[in-house]
C-alpha positions, -999 to 999 in steps of 0.1 A, spaced: 272 -25 46 248 -11 72 237 -22 106 228 -49 117 253 -64 93 291 -59 95 313 -51 125 325 -20 144 324 4 115 287 -4 108 278 -1 145 295 33 146 276 44 115 243 33 129 249 53 161 258 83 140 225 78 120 205 77 153 222 109 166 219 129 134 183 118 128 173 138 158 183 170 141 183 164 103 169 142 76 193 113 70 192 89 40 214 58 40 228 43 8 240 7 13 239 -27 -3 225 -44 29 187 -40 36 174 -26 69 139 -27 83 144 4 104 162 28 80 155 42 46 182 25 25 191 29 -12 205 -4 -25 240 -2 -40 266 -27 -54 278 -55 -31 315 -58 -39 341 -32 -33 358 -31 -68 323 -31 -84 313 -2 -62 344 17 -72 338 10 -109 302 23 -104 317 58 -99 320 62 -137 283 53 -142 259 82 -149 233 92 -124 253 97 -93 251 135 -97 213 134 -98 213 111 -68 233 135 -46 215 167 -56 193 180 -28 216 171 0 238 193 21 263 168 35 277 135 21 290 111 47 313 83 35 322 58 62 337 31 40 347 23 4 325 47 -17 354 73 -18 348 80 -55 318 101 -44 341 127 -28 352 146 -59 317 143 -74 301 157 -43 327 185 -41 320 194 -77 283 198 -67 293 221 -39 284 197 -11 301 193 22 319 159 24 328 140 56 348 108 53 352 85 83 381 61 83 374 29 102 402 9 88 434 13 67 419 8 32 431 42 17 467 34 27 467 -4 28 446 -22 2 441 -52 26 424 -28 50 447 -39 78 480 -28 93 501 -54 109 535 -39 116 563 -56 96 539 -75 72 531 -64 36 495 -64 24 500 -95 2 513 -115 32 484 -103 54 459 -113 27 475 -147 22 474 -155 59 440 -141 64 420 -151 33 442 -174 11 456 -170 -24 424 -162 -45 415 -131 -25 451 -120 -20 455 -121 -58 422 -102 -64 431 -76 -39 465 -72 -54 450 -66 -88 429 -38 -75 455 -23 -52 459 7 -76 423 16 -68 432 19 -32 459 45 -40 434 65 -61 408 64 -34 434 78 -9 436 110 -30 398 112 -31 397 108 7 421 137 12 398 160 -9 371 158 18 362 187 40 366 165 71 385 133 75 374 116 108 392 89 127 378 71 158 409 73 180 442 91 184 460 58 177 443 55 143 454 89 133 490 81 145 491 48 125 476 64 94 501 92 96 530 66 98 518 54 64 510 88 49 519 120 67 490 139 51 466 121 75 478 142 104 451 166 94 424 141 104 401 150 132 397 125 161 360 118 169 355 89 193 329 64 182 297 68 201 294 45 232 259 42 247 254 42 284 257 6 296 251 -6 332 279 -25 349 253 -43 370 252 -79 358 253 -115 369 284 -134 359 276 -171 351 281 -198 377 304 -216 354 331 -192 342 325 -180 306 351 -165 283 341 -148 250 358 -143 217 338 -119 195 361 -113 166 363 -128 131 377 -163 126 408 -148 109 446 -144 114 446 -107 119 420 -108 146 440 -135 165 415 -163 163 442 -189 165 456 -173 196 422 -174 213 417 -211 204 453 -220 216 447 -202 249 415 -220 255 430 -255 249 461 -248 268 441 -236 299 419 -266 297 450 -288 298 458 -272 332 425 -288 344 406 -256 346 368 -258 339 350 -230 320 328 -223 291 335 -204 259 313 -184 236 315 -167 202 339 -191 186 315 -203 159 317 -191 123 284 -173 126 286 -137 139 265 -132 170 236 -107 166 241 -75 186 213 -82 211 229 -116 218 264 -100 223 251 -76 249 232 -104 267 262 -128 268 285 -100 280 263 -97 311 273 -133 320 310 -133 309 340 -135 331 363 -122 304 366 -113 267 395 -123 245 407 -95 222 440 -110 207 441 -88 175 474 -88 155 463 -58 133 462 -23 146 426 -14 153 409 19 147 388 18 179 382 -17 192 345 -18 199 347 -53 214 373 -41 240 356 -8 247 321 -22 251 334 -49 274 349 -23 296 317 -3 296 297 -35 305 321 -41 334 338 -71 318 376 -75 317 391 -77 282 423 -96 277 438 -77 249 468 -76 225 492 -48 231 482 -27 202 478 11 202 441 13 210 445 -11 239 469 13 254 447 43 246 416 29 262 422 -2 283 456 10 294 440 39 312 417 17 333 421 -9 361 423 -36 334 457 -23 321 475 -53 335 454 -76 312 472 -65 281 495 -91 264 521 -90 237 504 -99 204 505 -137 198 517 -144 234 495 -174 242 511 -180 276 502 -145 287 466 -149 276 464 -182 295 479 -166 326 454 -137 325 425 -160 320 437 -181 350 439 -149 370 403 -141 363 392 -177 371 409 -172 406 386 -143 413 352 -146 430 320 -133 413 319 -105 438 355 -94 429 346 -94 392 316 -72 398 336 -48 420 363 -46 393 336 -41 366 321 -11 384 355 6 383 360 -3 346 326 12 337 333 44 355 368 47 340 359 41 304 331 67 305 356 93 317 376 86 286 347 83 261 319 106 273 287 100 252 274 135 258 307 150 246 308 127 216 273 136 206 281 173 209 311 168 186 291 149 161 266 177 158 294 202 154 311 183 126 279 179 107 268 215 112 236 207 132 248 219 166 
């Protein structure tokens, strides 16, 4: 996929496109159309995309380029691009090369994660194609550069395959956001993840209902099955009192959490590795809960409801300053140019 479709991986790839377009010609190959970017249309399903690696024509397609960047799934291009003498950069935004489900929930096998997340048909289909995931892992490790968006992601990948210790950490680009905003008169809590088990949707729903049973009055946003467009996400963040980030799976970066901090909004997060790496180093560290602990999420939401709008803004100013000390956009842009050889 390519922005505006998809999630954090697609947002990250779009920011990379904008950065690199300042210094080089960039062509995007994707199966999702875009009105702003030159896009070559490809196959829409992951197994079909992998099968397409045996089709003729890919060599002709790649000739004339200097660098091939693979952010997701099209890992079969790595050996072909290497054979053509091209530099290859792979960016791992999930766990697909080491877990065919794409997720890593400690203590749960892929088939269980898929069953809980998607049901039997998709779990069965993913299981059938699990061998492709293992093959793609070997292709990934052939790349000149393997990028990961956090130290946590490198650590988790290395737990599953020690060879990923060679991966280079390159934080996802985080634009400059202003913490100056106007929280809504009626408290508003957001959930911006998928309606799935691994993202903790059921935890967010349970926390909302349990807090309302306490007689607390507030609004919620983002709980519909339709993903909010990016412009709407940034707008609604300006009015939010808090953001729920109850993920069960280890995340590679956690854009929802990180962008909330940058916008001056407190995320209430599961205690996963990236929450400790980013949120745990800010003034919102105490708003981290054990995964699945609904009572903790309710208590933290209640704590935010007890704050005045002025106190929320004061805390938000600190969060904005703290997260940009960790993820400096100027430093990230400089590192991107260095990785791609256009510095």
